[in-house]
DSSP file (Angstrom, degrees, kcal/mol; ACC not computed):
  #  RESIDUE AA STRUCTURE BP1 BP2  ACC     N-H-->O    O-->H-N    N-H-->O    O-->H-N    TCO  KAPPA ALPHA  PHI   PSI    X-CA   Y-CA   Z-CA
    1    1 A M              0   0    0      0, 0.0     2,-0.1     0, 0.0     0, 0.0   0.000 360.0 360.0 360.0 134.1    8.0   -3.5   31.6
    2    2 A K        -     0   0    0      1,-0.1     2,-0.2     3,-0.0     3,-0.0  -0.460 360.0-109.5 -75.4 146.5    6.7   -4.1   28.1
    3    3 A D        -     0   0    0     -2,-0.1     2,-0.5     1,-0.1    -1,-0.1  -0.550  33.5-117.1 -70.5 138.1    8.5   -6.4   25.7
    4    4 A K        -     0   0    0     -2,-0.2     2,-0.6     1,-0.0    -1,-0.1  -0.662  23.9-138.9 -76.6 126.9   10.3   -4.6   22.9
    5    5 A K        +     0   0    0     -2,-0.5     3,-0.0     1,-0.1    -1,-0.0  -0.796  31.2 165.8 -91.8 120.7    8.8   -5.7   19.6
    6    6 A T        +     0   0    0     -2,-0.6     2,-0.5     1,-0.1    -1,-0.1   0.496  52.4  70.0-113.7  -7.8   11.5   -6.1   17.0
    7    7 A K        -     0   0    0      2,-0.0     2,-0.4     0, 0.0    -1,-0.1  -0.953  57.9-164.9-120.0 129.3    9.8   -8.1   14.2
    8    8 A G        -     0   0    0     -2,-0.5     2,-0.3    -3,-0.0    -2,-0.0  -0.852   7.4-172.9-108.4 147.9    7.2   -6.7   11.8
    9    9 A V        -     0   0    0     -2,-0.4     2,-0.4     2,-0.0    -2,-0.0  -0.982  15.5-142.7-136.8 150.2    5.0   -8.8    9.6
   10   10 A G        -     0   0    0     -2,-0.3     2,-0.4     2,-0.0    -2,-0.0  -0.898  22.8-175.6-108.8 144.4    2.5   -8.0    6.9
   11   11 A V        -     0   0    0     -2,-0.4     2,-0.5     2,-0.0    -2,-0.0  -0.999  20.8-145.8-143.4 142.4   -0.7  -10.1    6.6
   12   12 A R        -     0   0    0     -2,-0.4     2,-0.3     0, 0.0    -2,-0.0  -0.925  24.7-161.0-106.4 132.2   -3.6  -10.3    4.2
   13   13 A L        -     0   0    0     -2,-0.5     2,-0.2     4,-0.0    -2,-0.0  -0.839  12.8-136.3-115.9 147.6   -6.9  -11.2    5.7
   14   14 A N     >  -     0   0    0     -2,-0.3     4,-2.3     1,-0.1     5,-0.2  -0.461  42.3 -95.2 -87.9 174.4  -10.2  -12.5    4.4
   15   15 A E  H  > S+     0   0    0      1,-0.2     4,-2.3     2,-0.2     5,-0.2   0.868 123.9  52.9 -62.2 -38.9  -13.5  -11.0    5.6
   16   16 A T  H  > S+     0   0    0      2,-0.2     4,-2.1     1,-0.2    -1,-0.2   0.918 110.3  47.6 -63.5 -43.6  -14.0  -13.6    8.3
   17   17 A Q  H  > S+     0   0    0      2,-0.2     4,-2.3     1,-0.2    -2,-0.2   0.908 111.1  51.4 -63.9 -41.3  -10.6  -13.0    9.8
   18   18 A E  H  X S+     0   0    0     -4,-2.3     4,-2.3     1,-0.2    -2,-0.2   0.901 109.8  49.5 -63.7 -40.1  -11.1   -9.2    9.7
   19   19 A K  H  X S+     0   0    0     -4,-2.3     4,-2.2     2,-0.2    -1,-0.2   0.873 109.1  53.5 -66.0 -36.1  -14.5   -9.7   11.5
   20   20 A T  H  X S+     0   0    0     -4,-2.1     4,-1.8     2,-0.2    -2,-0.2   0.926 109.3  47.0 -63.5 -44.8  -12.8  -11.8   14.1
   21   21 A L  H  X S+     0   0    0     -4,-2.3     4,-2.1     1,-0.2    -2,-0.2   0.917 111.9  51.3 -62.4 -42.6  -10.1   -9.2   14.8
   22   22 A Q  H  X S+     0   0    0     -4,-2.3     4,-2.9     1,-0.2    -1,-0.2   0.869 106.6  54.7 -64.2 -35.5  -12.8   -6.5   15.0
   23   23 A S  H  X S+     0   0    0     -4,-2.2     4,-1.8     2,-0.2    -1,-0.2   0.895 107.1  50.4 -63.6 -40.1  -14.8   -8.7   17.5
   24   24 A I  H  <>S+     0   0    0     -4,-1.8     5,-2.0     2,-0.2     6,-0.7   0.905 112.5  47.1 -64.1 -41.6  -11.7   -8.9   19.7
   25   25 A I  H ><5S+     0   0    0     -4,-2.1     3,-1.7     1,-0.2    -2,-0.2   0.926 109.9  52.7 -64.7 -45.7  -11.3   -5.1   19.6
   26   26 A D  H 3<5S+     0   0    0     -4,-2.9    -1,-0.2     1,-0.3    -2,-0.2   0.818 105.4  55.4 -60.3 -32.4  -15.0   -4.6   20.3
   27   27 A K  T 3<5S-     0   0    0     -4,-1.8    -1,-0.3    -5,-0.2    -2,-0.2   0.524 116.8-115.7 -79.4  -4.5  -14.8   -6.8   23.4
   28   28 A G  T < 5S+     0   0    0     -3,-1.7    -3,-0.2     2,-0.3    -2,-0.1   0.623  83.0 121.4  82.4  13.5  -11.9   -4.6   24.7
   29   29 A L  S   <S+     0   0    0     -5,-2.0     2,-0.3    -6,-0.2    -4,-0.2   0.670  82.3  12.5 -81.1 -17.3   -9.3   -7.3   24.5
   30   30 A A        -     0   0    0     -6,-0.7    -2,-0.3    -5,-0.2    -1,-0.2  -0.976  59.8-142.8-153.6 159.1   -7.2   -5.2   22.1
   31   31 A K  S    S+     0   0    0     -2,-0.3     2,-0.3     1,-0.1    -1,-0.1   0.622  82.4  13.1-100.2 -16.7   -7.1   -1.6   20.9
   32   32 A S  S  > S-     0   0    0      1,-0.1     4,-2.4   -11,-0.0     5,-0.2  -0.903  83.4 -94.3-149.9 172.2   -6.1   -2.3   17.2
   33   33 A N  H  > S+     0   0    0     -2,-0.3     4,-2.4     2,-0.2     5,-0.2   0.919 125.6  51.7 -59.4 -42.2   -5.8   -5.0   14.6
   34   34 A S  H  > S+     0   0    0      1,-0.2     4,-2.4     2,-0.2    -1,-0.2   0.926 110.4  48.1 -62.5 -43.6   -2.1   -5.4   15.5
   35   35 A G  H  > S+     0   0    0      1,-0.2     4,-2.4     2,-0.2    -1,-0.2   0.878 109.7  52.9 -63.3 -37.1   -3.0   -5.8   19.2
   36   36 A A  H  X S+     0   0    0     -4,-2.4     4,-2.3     2,-0.2    -2,-0.2   0.902 109.5  48.7 -66.3 -39.9   -5.8   -8.3   18.3
   37   37 A I  H  X S+     0   0    0     -4,-2.4     4,-2.5     2,-0.2    -2,-0.2   0.920 112.0  48.8 -64.5 -42.7   -3.2  -10.4   16.3
   38   38 A Q  H  X S+     0   0    0     -4,-2.4     4,-2.8     1,-0.2     5,-0.2   0.898 109.2  53.7 -63.1 -38.7   -0.8  -10.2   19.3
   39   39 A Y  H  X S+     0   0    0     -4,-2.4     4,-2.7     2,-0.2    -2,-0.2   0.933 110.0  47.1 -59.4 -47.1   -3.6  -11.3   21.6
   40   40 A L  H  X S+     0   0    0     -4,-2.3     4,-2.3     2,-0.2    -2,-0.2   0.908 112.8  48.7 -63.5 -42.9   -4.4  -14.3   19.4
   41   41 A I  H  X S+     0   0    0     -4,-2.5     4,-2.5     2,-0.2    -2,-0.2   0.941 113.6  46.7 -62.3 -46.4   -0.7  -15.3   19.2
   42   42 A N  H  X S+     0   0    0     -4,-2.8     4,-2.3     1,-0.2    -2,-0.2   0.895 111.2  51.8 -64.5 -39.6   -0.3  -15.0   23.0
   43   43 A S  H  X S+     0   0    0     -4,-2.7     4,-2.4    -5,-0.2    -1,-0.2   0.922 111.5  47.0 -60.9 -44.1   -3.5  -16.9   23.6
   44   44 A Y  H  X S+     0   0    0     -4,-2.3     4,-2.3     2,-0.2    -2,-0.2   0.908 110.6  52.4 -63.3 -42.7   -2.2  -19.7   21.4
   45   45 A A  H  X S+     0   0    0     -4,-2.5     4,-0.8     1,-0.2    -2,-0.2   0.896 111.3  46.5 -63.3 -39.4    1.2  -19.7   23.1
   46   46 A I  H >< S+     0   0    0     -4,-2.3     3,-0.7     2,-0.2    -1,-0.2   0.928 112.6  50.3 -67.5 -44.2   -0.4  -20.0   26.5
   47   47 A K  H 3< S+     0   0    0     -4,-2.4    -2,-0.2     1,-0.2    -1,-0.2   0.878 114.0  44.3 -60.8 -38.6   -2.7  -22.8   25.4
   48   48 A E  H 3<        0   0    0     -4,-2.3    -1,-0.2     1,-0.2    -2,-0.2   0.559 360.0 360.0 -85.9  -8.6    0.1  -24.8   23.8
   49   49 A A    <<        0   0    0     -4,-0.8    -1,-0.2    -3,-0.7    -2,-0.1   0.483 360.0 360.0 -73.7 360.0    2.5  -24.3   26.8
């Protein structure tokens, strides 16, 4: 079962950050910018656990 997402955030990105998100999408790790940001947050959370 997927977690219900209850919090929305807005973010402004520089060109490097945008390219990083696109790279994650191109590799098939996420389907959208939102998914790529979630992927990065989850990866960080796992690393820091």
